[in-house]
C-alpha positions as CSV (number, residue, x, y, z in Angstrom):
1,M,-84.9,18.1,8.8
2,L,-88.0,19.3,7.1
3,K,-87.4,21.6,3.7
4,A,-90.9,21.1,1.9
5,I,-94.3,20.5,2.0
6,L,-96.4,18.3,-0.7
7,F,-100.0,19.1,-1.1
8,D,-102.5,16.9,-2.4
9,M,-105.1,18.8,-4.3
10,D,-108.8,18.1,-3.6
11,G,-110.0,18.1,-0.3
12,V,-106.7,19.5,0.7
13,L,-106.0,22.8,-1.4
14,V,-109.8,23.2,-1.7
15,N,-112.6,21.7,0.2
16,N,-114.3,20.4,-2.8
17,L,-116.1,17.2,-2.4
18,E,-119.7,19.1,-2.6
19,I,-118.7,20.0,-6.1
20,H,-117.1,16.8,-7.4
21,R,-120.1,15.1,-6.3
22,Q,-122.4,17.6,-8.6
23,A,-120.3,16.8,-11.5
24,F,-120.0,13.3,-11.0
25,A,-124.1,13.2,-10.9
26,E,-124.0,15.6,-14.0
27,F,-121.6,13.3,-16.2
28,F,-123.4,9.6,-15.2
29,R,-126.6,11.6,-16.1
30,R,-125.4,12.2,-19.8
31,Y,-124.4,8.8,-20.0
32,G,-127.5,6.9,-18.4
33,V,-125.4,5.4,-15.4
34,E,-126.7,5.3,-11.5
35,R,-124.2,5.1,-9.0
36,T,-124.4,5.6,-5.1
37,F,-122.3,8.1,-2.7
38,D,-120.6,4.5,-1.4
39,E,-119.5,3.5,-4.7
40,L,-117.5,6.9,-5.2
41,S,-116.1,7.2,-1.7
42,R,-114.4,4.2,-2.1
43,V,-112.5,5.6,-5.2
44,F,-111.4,8.9,-4.0
45,G,-108.0,10.0,-4.1
46,K,-107.3,7.4,-6.9
47,G,-106.3,8.5,-10.8
48,N,-109.4,9.2,-13.4
49,D,-108.7,6.3,-15.2
50,D,-108.9,3.6,-12.7
51,I,-112.1,5.5,-11.1
52,M,-113.5,5.6,-15.0
53,G,-112.7,1.9,-15.2
54,E,-114.4,0.6,-12.2
55,L,-117.7,3.1,-12.2
56,M,-118.2,3.3,-16.2
57,P,-119.8,0.2,-17.9
58,A,-117.0,-1.1,-20.0
59,D,-119.1,-0.9,-23.3
60,I,-118.8,2.9,-22.7
61,V,-115.5,3.1,-22.3
62,E,-115.1,1.2,-24.9
63,R,-116.8,3.7,-27.4
64,V,-115.8,7.0,-25.6
65,G,-112.3,6.3,-24.6
66,I,-111.3,6.4,-20.6
67,R,-108.8,9.4,-20.9
68,Q,-111.9,10.9,-22.5
69,L,-114.2,10.4,-20.1
70,G,-112.3,11.8,-17.5
71,Y,-111.7,14.8,-19.8
72,E,-115.2,15.3,-19.9
73,K,-116.0,14.7,-16.3
74,E,-113.5,17.3,-15.4
75,A,-114.6,19.9,-17.5
76,I,-118.2,19.9,-15.8
77,Y,-116.2,19.9,-12.7
78,R,-114.7,23.1,-13.4
79,E,-117.6,25.0,-15.3
80,I,-119.7,24.3,-11.8
81,Y,-116.8,25.0,-9.3
82,A,-115.5,28.6,-11.1
83,P,-117.7,30.6,-10.3
84,I,-117.9,29.9,-6.2
85,I,-113.9,28.3,-5.9
86,E,-112.0,29.5,-2.7
87,P,-108.9,28.3,-1.1
88,Q,-109.1,25.5,1.7
89,A,-110.0,27.5,5.4
90,G,-106.3,28.5,6.6
91,L,-104.7,27.9,4.1
92,L,-103.3,31.5,2.6
93,A,-102.1,31.9,5.8
94,F,-100.8,28.5,6.3
95,L,-98.7,29.0,3.0
96,A,-97.3,32.6,3.8
97,D,-95.9,31.6,6.9
98,S,-94.3,28.5,5.2
99,A,-92.7,30.8,2.6
100,K,-91.4,32.8,5.4
101,A,-90.2,30.0,7.0
102,G,-87.9,28.8,4.3
103,L,-90.3,25.4,3.1
104,R,-90.7,24.8,-0.1
105,C,-94.2,23.7,-1.6
106,A,-95.4,21.6,-4.6
107,V,-98.5,19.8,-5.3
108,G,-98.9,16.1,-5.9
109,S,-102.3,15.4,-7.2
110,S,-104.0,12.2,-9.0
111,G,-106.2,15.0,-10.4
112,Y,-105.6,16.3,-14.1
113,K,-103.3,19.0,-14.6
114,A,-106.3,21.1,-15.9
115,N,-107.2,21.1,-12.8
116,V,-104.0,21.4,-10.4
117,D,-104.0,24.5,-12.8
118,F,-107.2,25.4,-12.4
119,V,-107.2,25.8,-8.0
120,L,-103.8,27.5,-8.3
121,D,-105.2,29.9,-10.7
122,K,-108.2,30.6,-9.7
123,C,-107.4,30.8,-5.6
124,D,-103.8,33.0,-6.9
125,I,-102.1,30.6,-4.9
126,R,-99.2,29.3,-7.8
127,R,-96.5,31.8,-6.6
128,Y,-96.3,29.4,-3.5
129,F,-95.6,26.5,-5.4
130,E,-92.4,25.6,-7.6
131,A,-93.5,22.2,-8.8
132,T,-96.7,20.5,-9.5
133,V,-97.3,16.8,-10.2
134,A,-101.0,15.7,-11.7
135,G,-101.9,12.1,-12.4
136,D,-101.8,12.2,-15.9
137,E,-98.2,12.9,-16.0
138,V,-97.5,9.9,-14.1
139,T,-97.4,6.1,-15.3
140,R,-99.0,4.9,-11.6
141,C,-101.4,7.5,-9.5
142,K,-102.1,6.9,-6.1
143,P,-102.3,4.6,-3.6
144,D,-98.5,4.4,-5.6
145,P,-96.1,6.6,-4.5
146,E,-95.0,7.5,-8.0
147,I,-96.8,11.3,-7.5
148,Y,-95.0,11.7,-4.4
149,L,-91.5,10.6,-5.1
150,T,-91.6,12.3,-8.4
151,A,-92.7,15.8,-6.5
152,A,-89.7,15.5,-3.9
153,A,-87.4,14.5,-6.9
154,K,-88.9,17.9,-9.0
155,L,-87.3,19.9,-5.9
156,G,-84.2,17.8,-5.5
157,L,-85.2,16.6,-2.3
158,S,-85.5,13.4,-0.3
159,A,-88.0,11.6,1.2
160,D,-87.7,12.4,4.8
161,E,-87.2,16.2,4.1
162,C,-90.7,16.4,2.9
163,V,-94.5,15.7,4.7
164,V,-97.2,15.6,3.1
165,F,-100.9,16.8,3.6
166,E,-103.7,14.7,2.2
167,D,-107.6,13.4,2.7
168,A,-108.4,10.7,0.8
169,E,-107.3,6.7,2.0
170,A,-105.3,6.1,-1.2
171,G,-103.1,9.5,-1.0
172,I,-102.1,8.8,2.5
173,E,-100.9,5.2,1.5
174,A,-99.4,6.7,-1.6
175,A,-97.3,8.9,0.8
176,K,-96.7,6.4,3.3
177,R,-95.4,4.1,0.5
178,A,-92.9,7.0,-0.4
179,G,-91.6,7.1,3.2
180,M,-93.3,10.4,3.9
181,K,-95.0,11.7,7.3
182,V,-98.8,12.8,6.6
183,V,-100.9,15.0,8.1
184,A,-104.5,14.3,6.8
185,L,-107.4,16.8,6.8
186,A,-111.2,15.8,8.0
187,T,-112.7,17.2,4.4
188,T,-113.8,14.7,2.2
189,F,-113.3,11.8,4.8
190,D,-114.4,12.1,8.6
191,R,-112.0,11.9,11.8
192,V,-113.2,8.0,12.8
193,F,-112.4,6.9,9.0
194,L,-108.7,8.6,9.4
195,E,-108.2,7.6,12.5
196,N,-108.1,4.1,10.7
197,T,-105.5,4.9,8.1
198,D,-102.1,5.4,8.3
199,A,-101.5,9.4,8.8
200,D,-99.6,10.8,11.6
201,L,-101.9,13.6,12.0
202,I,-105.5,14.7,11.6
203,I,-106.8,18.2,11.3
204,N,-110.1,19.7,10.5
205,D,-108.4,22.5,8.3
206,F,-105.2,24.1,7.9
207,R,-106.4,26.4,11.2
208,D,-105.4,23.6,13.0
209,I,-101.6,23.5,12.3
210,T,-98.8,25.7,12.5
211,V,-95.1,25.5,10.8
212,E,-93.4,24.9,14.3
213,Q,-96.0,21.9,14.8
214,L,-95.6,20.6,11.3
215,R,-91.7,20.9,12.3
216,E,-92.0,18.6,15.5
217,L,-93.8,16.1,13.8
218,V,-91.7,15.1,10.8
219,E,-88.4,15.2,13.2
220,A,-90.4,13.2,16.0
């Protein structure tokens, strides 16, 4: 029986791919690093420590520190995004409908807690979420299932009582490994790409889904 919805953040609560691209471009410029969009795409959905380890030269990681590099990039992201941030299309109505239906909500993101707080507060949606789990609060980030298992545990629920909204392959894998059904949003990646993942349903945004459809998916 469906009791809770677990939401990824980037590409789910907000459609922020272009903002992250701009932030990475500025971040890489500061360090004289060149990376392609394809290289960026391969790490979407992973934790910042993993991303920095894969994209930044080893000498810079050793000199600055992997966690500090992540903090710097995300500070750039928040500065760029703050004046223009808005919730994902259809999200506010869907959250209100979910609350009326008695469904509980939590965030499970590989992003830093500062980014989770930033999105919840700037979009004025914190009141809908009972719990949050961020990438710098766990030992292993997506595609490991720890984030989603921790989010369910914070709600006192089992995996089969939760459904996940995701946008990236690493997050979809994490949710499936946690034993949860997954709805994928075609925001960060297109439908053709998502059709080759283990997502149970693909939507464009929250205008394409109702609480009743979500119940049917989980209970099928």
